[in-house]
N, C-alpha and C positions, 0 to 999 in steps of 0.2 A: 266250689261252690256246691258241690255235693257233699262236702263236710256236714258231720251229724247225721245224715241221713242212714250211714251202715249203723251208728248207735242206737239211731229211732226205730228203725228195723228190728234189731235185735231184742230189744226192751220193750216194744208197743206193746205185747200180749199181756206181759208182767206187770205193767204200769197201768193198765187198763183195771185189773183187778184191784191192784192196792189203791187205785182213784177215789172207789168207791169206799175204802175205809177209814179215808183221811178226814180229820176233823178240820176246823175252821182254823187253826191256829198255822200261820204263815210257819214259825219255827220248829214244828212239831218234824220229828224225823220221818214222818211217813208224808208230810207234805214236803219237804226238801226231797226226799227220794222221788216222788211223783213228780219235780221240777228236773230232775237230773238230766232228761231228756233235752228239754226246752235249753238250759245251760250248755250243755256239748252242742246244742245245734248254732246256738249263740256263738259261741267259741270257735266254732269251725268257719264261721262267717266273718271274725274278726271283730266282733259285736256284742263281745261278753258285758260290753259295760252297760248293756240294756237289760240285763237277769234280771237287776230289780224292779225295772217297769212291768215287766211280764209276772213276777211275784208279786207287787201291787195290786194288778188287773187278774188276778187269780188264773192266769193262762198257765195249765198243764199240759202234759204231752198229749192228752186226749182232745183239748183246746185248741193247741196249736195249729192242726192241719184246716181247722175250721175258719182261721183269721182271714180277713178281707183286707184291702189295701186302706178301706174306710175305720175298719177296726184299729189298725196301725196308726192311722192319724188320731183317732180318738184317745188312744193310747198315750199320746204327745210325741209319738217318734216323728219329729219335726224336720230333722236332717233326711231331704230327698233322697240322697245318695244311700243311707243306710236302711231307709224304709224301702228302696227300690231293690234293693240286694235281698232283704229279707221278703218282701214279696215275691222275686223270681224264685227264691229258694223253695218258700211256701208252695208254688205251682207244682215244683218238682218234687217236693214231698207229697203232695195230693195224688199225684202221677203215680210216684213209686207204690204208695198204700193201697191204690184200686186195683 
């Protein structure tokens, strides 16, 4: 369950500075780099299939820790098990970042 937190912790400061430099192009190298932590986090949960959903909704490394259970529902994460795994991990992520 803590997979992805290690990556996140190592890269969060660098990604925050890069996030301000990204343009709106989802395929830009900057945008892909800013989503690296999100992809790694999802992969660590075994839920990498949801990476495109997070990209469509412009959830980057900075926004990830701010997501709520309602946000996940609004994003279309309909499978309760997956949504609960994500939310549980998000709560741990918030705690680790505080």
